[in-house]
Backbone as numpy.savetxt, mean C-alpha at the origin, in Angstrom:
# Nx Ny Nz CAx CAy CAz Cx Cy Cz
6.03 -17.47 4.85 6.16 -16.42 3.87 6.58 -15.27 4.36
7.71 -14.72 3.77 8.62 -13.52 4.22 7.66 -12.24 3.81
8.12 -11.06 4.29 7.32 -9.85 4.12 7.32 -9.44 2.55
8.23 -9.50 1.95 8.27 -9.16 0.52 7.31 -10.00 -0.34
7.30 -11.47 -0.03 6.35 -12.21 -0.72 4.92 -11.88 -0.47
4.51 -11.40 0.87 3.33 -11.06 1.04 2.95 -9.46 0.44
3.93 -8.62 0.42 3.84 -7.54 -0.24 3.44 -7.81 -1.76
3.86 -8.65 -2.29 3.92 -8.98 -3.64 2.61 -9.58 -3.95
1.53 -10.04 -2.98 0.35 -10.50 -3.27 -0.74 -9.49 -3.42
-0.46 -8.26 -3.10 -1.35 -6.99 -2.98 -1.94 -6.75 -4.22
-1.13 -6.57 -5.54 -1.82 -6.26 -6.62 -2.85 -7.06 -7.12
-2.53 -8.24 -7.09 -3.57 -9.24 -7.84 -4.76 -9.30 -6.61
-4.50 -9.24 -5.41 -5.58 -9.32 -4.53 -6.57 -7.96 -4.70
-6.07 -6.88 -4.94 -6.72 -5.44 -5.26 -7.51 -5.77 -6.55
-6.85 -6.49 -7.74 -7.62 -6.64 -8.81 -8.82 -7.53 -8.65
-8.52 -8.52 -7.75 -9.68 -9.43 -7.59 -10.86 -8.75 -6.95
-10.51 -8.05 -5.92 -11.37 -7.17 -5.27 -12.26 -6.19 -6.23
-11.50 -5.49 -7.05 -12.24 -4.53 -7.89 -13.02 -5.29 -8.99
-12.51 -6.41 -9.39 -13.31 -7.12 -10.29 -14.70 -7.56 -9.81
-14.73 -7.92 -8.54 -16.03 -8.39 -7.99 -16.96 -7.09 -7.38
-16.76 -5.97 -7.67 -17.58 -4.92 -7.25 -18.01 -4.19 -8.39
-19.42 -4.10 -8.59 -20.11 -3.47 -9.67 -19.58 -2.04 -9.93
-19.55 -1.56 -11.11 -18.98 -0.33 -11.44 -19.89 0.76 -10.83
-21.11 0.51 -10.41 -22.01 1.47 -9.97 -21.58 1.64 -8.36
-20.78 0.87 -7.89 -20.57 0.95 -6.46 -18.88 1.26 -6.19
-18.28 1.33 -7.07 -16.71 1.64 -6.88 -16.47 3.12 -6.31
-17.47 3.89 -6.51 -17.30 5.41 -6.08 -18.26 5.51 -4.81
-18.74 4.63 -4.29 -19.80 4.77 -3.05 -18.90 4.70 -2.17
-18.97 5.61 -0.93 -18.19 5.65 0.17 -19.13 4.83 1.24
-18.64 4.01 2.02 -18.94 3.45 3.33 -17.92 3.40 4.26
-17.89 4.14 5.23 -16.66 4.41 5.95 -15.95 5.56 5.46
-14.52 5.45 5.46 -13.66 6.62 5.04 -13.65 6.80 3.75
-13.59 5.87 2.96 -13.26 5.98 1.35 -14.19 5.04 0.53
-14.23 5.30 -0.64 -14.85 4.45 -1.63 -13.63 3.70 -2.13
-13.96 2.41 -2.81 -12.96 1.66 -3.32 -11.98 2.23 -4.18
-12.53 2.86 -4.93 -11.51 3.83 -6.09 -10.48 4.66 -5.35
-11.01 5.21 -4.31 -10.18 6.00 -3.33 -9.15 5.32 -2.99
-9.45 4.18 -2.25 -8.68 3.20 -1.58 -7.58 2.57 -2.66
-7.84 2.27 -3.68 -6.89 1.89 -4.85 -5.97 2.85 -5.21
-6.66 4.19 -5.68 -5.64 5.12 -6.07 -4.70 5.69 -5.02
-5.24 5.76 -3.79 -4.19 6.07 -2.58 -3.21 4.98 -2.31
-3.40 3.73 -2.50 -2.39 2.79 -2.54 -1.42 2.81 -3.69
-1.85 3.34 -4.74 -0.97 3.26 -6.16 -0.14 4.66 -5.88
-0.65 5.73 -5.56 0.07 6.94 -5.27 1.11 7.04 -4.19
0.79 6.23 -3.13 1.70 6.27 -1.91 2.65 5.31 -2.39
2.31 4.24 -3.23 3.63 3.23 -3.52 4.75 4.01 -4.52
4.19 4.90 -5.16 5.11 5.60 -6.16 5.79 6.74 -5.41
4.94 7.47 -4.81 5.32 9.03 -4.27 5.89 8.76 -2.88
5.51 7.80 -2.10 5.90 7.77 -0.73 6.82 6.67 -0.69
6.42 5.38 -0.52 7.34 4.23 -0.21 8.42 4.12 -1.16
7.89 4.02 -2.40 9.24 3.93 -3.36 10.21 4.88 -3.38
9.96 6.28 -3.15 10.61 7.36 -3.17 11.68 7.33 -1.73
11.00 6.71 -0.72 11.58 6.76 0.61 12.73 5.71 0.49
12.52 4.51 -0.21 13.43 3.29 -0.24 14.56 4.09 -1.22
14.21 4.56 -2.20 15.18 4.97 -3.30 16.10 5.86 -2.50
15.77 7.02 -1.77 16.52 8.06 -1.24 17.26 7.35 -0.06
16.83 6.29 0.94 17.55 5.88 1.90 18.67 4.96 1.43
18.33 4.40 -0.04 19.52 3.69 -0.51 20.70 4.57 -0.84
20.28 5.66 -1.64 21.28 6.72 -2.23 21.80 7.86 -1.43
21.11 8.11 -0.43 21.45 9.35 0.25 21.90 9.07 1.76
22.69 9.96 2.32 22.91 9.78 3.70 22.07 10.65 4.52
21.44 10.05 5.43 20.29 10.62 6.39 19.39 11.62 5.81
18.61 11.32 4.67 17.63 12.14 3.98 16.68 12.49 4.84
15.95 13.71 4.64 14.72 14.10 5.08 13.64 13.48 4.04
12.65 12.88 4.71 11.69 12.08 3.81 10.21 12.82 4.17
9.87 13.58 3.24 8.61 14.16 3.37 7.55 13.36 3.65
6.46 13.66 4.45 5.14 13.07 4.47 4.44 12.84 3.26
3.75 12.01 3.18 2.66 11.73 1.87 1.44 12.04 2.61
0.74 13.22 2.15 -0.50 13.65 2.73 -1.66 13.02 1.80
-2.05 11.80 2.21 -2.93 11.01 1.39 -4.37 11.90 1.10
-4.79 12.47 2.28 -6.12 13.02 2.16 -5.93 14.23 1.20
-5.00 15.06 1.26 -4.71 16.18 0.46 -4.91 15.62 -1.09
-3.83 14.73 -1.31 -3.68 14.28 -2.47 -5.08 13.83 -3.14
-5.72 12.80 -2.31 -6.90 12.45 -2.87 -8.07 13.56 -3.31
-8.04 14.65 -2.45 -8.90 15.77 -2.87 -8.32 16.36 -4.14
-7.05 16.73 -4.22 -6.46 17.53 -5.31 -6.61 16.89 -6.48
-6.40 15.54 -6.46 -6.42 14.48 -7.77 -7.90 13.81 -8.13
-8.95 14.33 -7.17 -10.32 14.08 -7.40 -10.35 12.42 -7.65
-9.80 11.59 -6.65 -9.84 10.21 -6.80 -11.34 9.56 -7.32
-12.27 10.12 -6.71 -13.60 9.68 -6.92 -13.93 9.80 -8.43
-13.25 10.60 -9.26 -13.57 10.92 -10.68 -12.76 9.96 -11.56
-11.70 9.30 -10.72 -10.73 8.43 -11.61 -11.29 6.98 -11.86
-10.53 6.36 -12.64 -10.74 4.93 -12.90 -10.03 4.05 -12.13
-10.66 2.96 -11.47 -9.95 2.15 -10.64 -9.01 0.99 -11.44
-9.46 0.98 -12.59 -8.51 0.06 -13.59 -7.17 0.72 -13.80
-7.19 2.19 -13.91 -5.93 2.73 -14.10 -5.11 2.88 -12.93
-5.74 2.87 -11.77 -5.08 2.85 -10.30 -4.41 1.34 -10.26
-5.18 0.40 -10.63 -4.70 -0.98 -10.61 -3.33 -1.03 -11.47
-3.57 -0.38 -12.62 -2.40 -0.36 -13.71 -1.09 0.42 -13.30
-1.33 1.30 -12.26 -0.34 2.14 -11.67 0.34 1.38 -10.41
-0.56 0.84 -9.75 0.00 0.08 -8.45 0.78 -0.98 -8.70
0.35 -1.90 -9.63 1.22 -3.16 -9.85 2.52 -2.96 -10.22
2.89 -2.34 -11.33 4.42 -2.01 -11.60 4.92 -1.12 -10.45
4.35 -0.27 -9.71 5.10 0.32 -8.68 5.47 -0.56 -7.41
4.49 -1.44 -7.08 4.74 -2.59 -6.11 6.06 -3.29 -6.56
5.78 -3.77 -7.81 7.01 -4.50 -8.30 8.32 -4.00 -8.24
8.37 -2.55 -8.43 9.50 -1.83 -8.27 9.99 -1.76 -6.96
9.08 -1.58 -5.98 9.30 -1.46 -4.37 9.97 -2.87 -4.08
9.45 -4.02 -4.47 10.05 -5.19 -4.11 11.41 -5.34 -4.64
11.60 -4.87 -6.10 12.71 -5.10 -6.62 13.99 -4.30 -5.98
13.47 -3.18 -5.58 14.41 -2.22 -4.60 14.82 -2.85 -3.38
13.68 -3.24 -2.85 14.24 -4.06 -1.50 14.83 -5.27 -1.42
14.73 -6.06 -2.79 15.53 -7.41 -2.69 16.94 -6.92 -3.17
17.14 -5.85 -3.69 18.65 -5.32 -4.20 19.36 -4.75 -3.03
18.97 -4.56 -1.86 19.49 -3.75 -0.79 20.64 -4.86 -0.32
21.99 -4.41 -0.25 23.06 -5.04 0.25 22.75 -5.37 1.66
23.17 -6.61 2.44 23.01 -6.73 3.70 23.30 -5.62 4.59
24.64 -5.02 4.34 25.11 -3.96 5.06 24.28 -2.57 5.07
23.37 -2.58 4.23 22.69 -1.33 3.98 21.45 -1.18 4.75
20.84 -2.29 5.49 19.52 -2.29 5.85 19.54 -1.22 7.02
20.60 -0.96 7.60 20.58 0.04 8.71 20.61 1.50 8.46
20.81 1.87 7.26 20.59 3.17 6.54 19.45 4.10 7.25
19.56 5.16 7.47 18.37 5.85 8.11 18.09 7.29 7.63
17.03 7.75 7.76 16.74 9.15 7.38 15.67 9.54 8.43
15.31 10.77 8.21 14.08 11.43 8.99 12.99 11.61 8.25
11.96 10.84 8.71 10.56 11.06 8.08 9.64 11.96 8.76
9.23 12.90 7.98 8.50 14.00 8.45 7.17 13.43 9.23
6.97 13.77 10.35 5.81 13.32 11.13 5.97 11.95 11.98
7.25 11.34 11.64 7.50 10.13 12.17 8.61 10.09 13.02
9.77 10.57 12.60 11.10 10.74 13.16 12.09 9.72 12.35
12.89 9.08 13.21 14.02 8.41 12.48 13.48 7.05 12.09
13.63 6.71 10.82 13.41 5.54 10.08 14.48 4.81 9.51
14.70 3.52 9.56 15.77 2.80 8.95 15.01 2.06 7.73
15.93 1.89 6.86 15.54 1.16 5.50 15.05 -0.33 5.95
15.51 -0.71 6.97 14.90 -2.20 7.38 13.32 -1.92 8.03
12.98 -0.81 8.52 11.60 -0.67 8.90 10.70 -0.65 7.75
10.97 -0.24 6.58 10.02 0.09 5.54 9.33 -1.18 5.08
9.71 -2.51 5.00 9.00 -3.63 4.55 7.93 -3.67 5.36
8.00 -3.75 6.62 7.11 -4.09 7.75 6.03 -2.89 7.82
6.47 -1.62 7.65 5.65 -0.36 7.51 4.62 -0.59 6.40
5.30 -0.85 5.27 4.34 -1.03 4.10 3.41 -2.12 4.26
3.97 -3.26 4.76 2.75 -4.44 5.09 1.78 -3.93 6.04
2.17 -3.18 7.01 1.13 -2.66 8.03 0.21 -1.86 7.53
0.55 -1.05 6.37 -0.23 -0.07 5.72 -1.17 -0.82 5.01
-0.61 -2.09 4.14 -1.56 -2.75 3.40 -2.62 -3.51 4.24
-2.30 -3.78 5.31 -3.17 -4.71 6.30 -4.18 -3.68 6.60
-3.89 -2.48 7.05 -4.78 -1.44 7.45 -6.14 -1.33 6.31
-5.47 -0.96 5.01 -6.30 -1.10 3.95 -7.13 -2.15 3.62
-6.67 -3.22 3.85 -7.30 -4.61 3.52 -8.41 -4.59 4.63
-8.32 -4.21 5.86 -9.55 -4.24 6.91 -10.53 -3.25 6.27
-9.95 -1.96 6.07 -11.18 -1.05 5.41 -11.91 -1.58 4.23
-10.97 -2.02 3.38 -11.69 -2.62 2.17 -12.74 -3.74 2.45
-12.30 -4.54 3.51 -13.24 -5.79 3.88 -14.42 -5.04 4.50
-14.47 -4.07 5.20 -15.54 -3.43 5.94 -16.45 -2.84 4.83
-15.65 -1.96 3.81 -16.48 -1.49 2.89 -17.29 -2.47 1.96
-16.75 -3.60 1.69 -17.53 -4.65 0.93 -18.41 -5.20 1.86
-18.32 -5.41 3.01 -19.24 -6.02 3.71 -20.61 -5.07 3.87
-20.45 -3.81 3.63 -21.52 -2.87 3.49 -22.11 -2.81 2.20
-21.32 -2.79 0.94 -21.74 -2.62 -0.24 -21.85 -3.86 -0.98
-21.34 -5.08 -0.80 -21.35 -6.21 -1.68 -21.20 -7.27 -0.64
-22.29 -7.60 0.41 -22.02 -8.29 1.54 -21.68 -9.91 1.12
-22.11 -10.21 -0.16 -21.78 -11.60 -0.56 -20.43 -11.61 -1.30
-19.62 -10.72 -1.23 -18.31 -10.75 -1.96 -17.52 -11.83 -1.47
-16.99 -12.55 -2.07 -16.31 -13.99 -1.59 -14.85 -13.70 -1.05
-14.50 -12.36 -1.20 -13.22 -12.04 -0.67 -13.13 -11.70 0.73
-14.05 -11.41 1.40 -14.27 -10.58 2.64 -13.65 -11.41 3.71
-13.86 -12.77 3.78 -13.20 -13.52 4.99 -11.71 -13.48 4.64
-11.24 -13.55 3.24 -9.90 -13.58 3.12 -9.11 -12.30 3.37
-9.99 -11.19 3.05 -9.26 -9.94 3.27 -9.09 -9.65 4.94
-10.11 -9.97 5.57 -10.01 -9.93 7.02 -8.88 -10.74 7.59
-8.68 -11.90 7.14 -7.60 -12.87 7.68 -6.25 -12.15 7.03
-6.21 -11.64 6.06 -4.95 -11.04 5.65 -4.67 -9.68 6.49
-5.79 -9.00 6.77 -5.41 -7.68 7.62 -5.17 -7.85 8.80
-5.75 -9.30 9.61 -5.39 -9.59 10.92 -3.79 -9.95 10.83
-3.47 -10.79 9.75 -2.08 -11.10 9.64 -1.53 -11.84 10.71
-0.36 -12.42 10.65 0.45 -12.99 11.57 1.63 -12.37 11.85
2.67 -12.78 12.51 3.88 -12.26 12.90 4.67 -11.96 11.40
5.39 -10.85 11.53 5.90 -10.79 10.03 7.59 -10.97 10.44
8.19 -11.59 9.33 9.46 -11.76 9.34 10.32 -10.36 9.46
11.30 -10.07 10.38 11.84 -8.87 10.45 12.85 -8.54 9.37
13.34 -9.55 8.72 14.24 -9.27 7.70 13.45 -9.19 6.10
13.75 -8.35 5.34 12.97 -8.11 4.22 13.37 -9.01 3.20
14.61 -9.40 3.08 14.96 -10.15 1.86 15.41 -11.66 2.38
């Protein structure tokens, strides 16, 4: 399975996780974030971070790509007060758009680069793997959260396996 196929699994997987957590627990923190915060972070970063970086790397020469300060955004938007279903509804089309954009990149354009704040030089070809690594980190956090809050959640072993991952393909499409 290539990187984009792996990325395409995340919306359904998150929906399955949320469906298996009682409403009374989606705002309970165990570890760094509650489940609702995890899902909103993924949705907002997909739209305002990853998606924006991809669009700009495709369209601009050597763009400056601002950091996405997830902690600040979570505080300002008060993720704990928000609905996880709305986050899922925002994340799914945003991830689909990310994948669509990445599939549309002409072969000769994968080397297009920009400067990402706090990271340095990044190439368009780096982004699919970076997104996958980010997904894996959150899957591990979500598995830990579920192990504390809903220890019998059937997805915990699968989340841990996906978080551990295997080698990822270096080519995005």
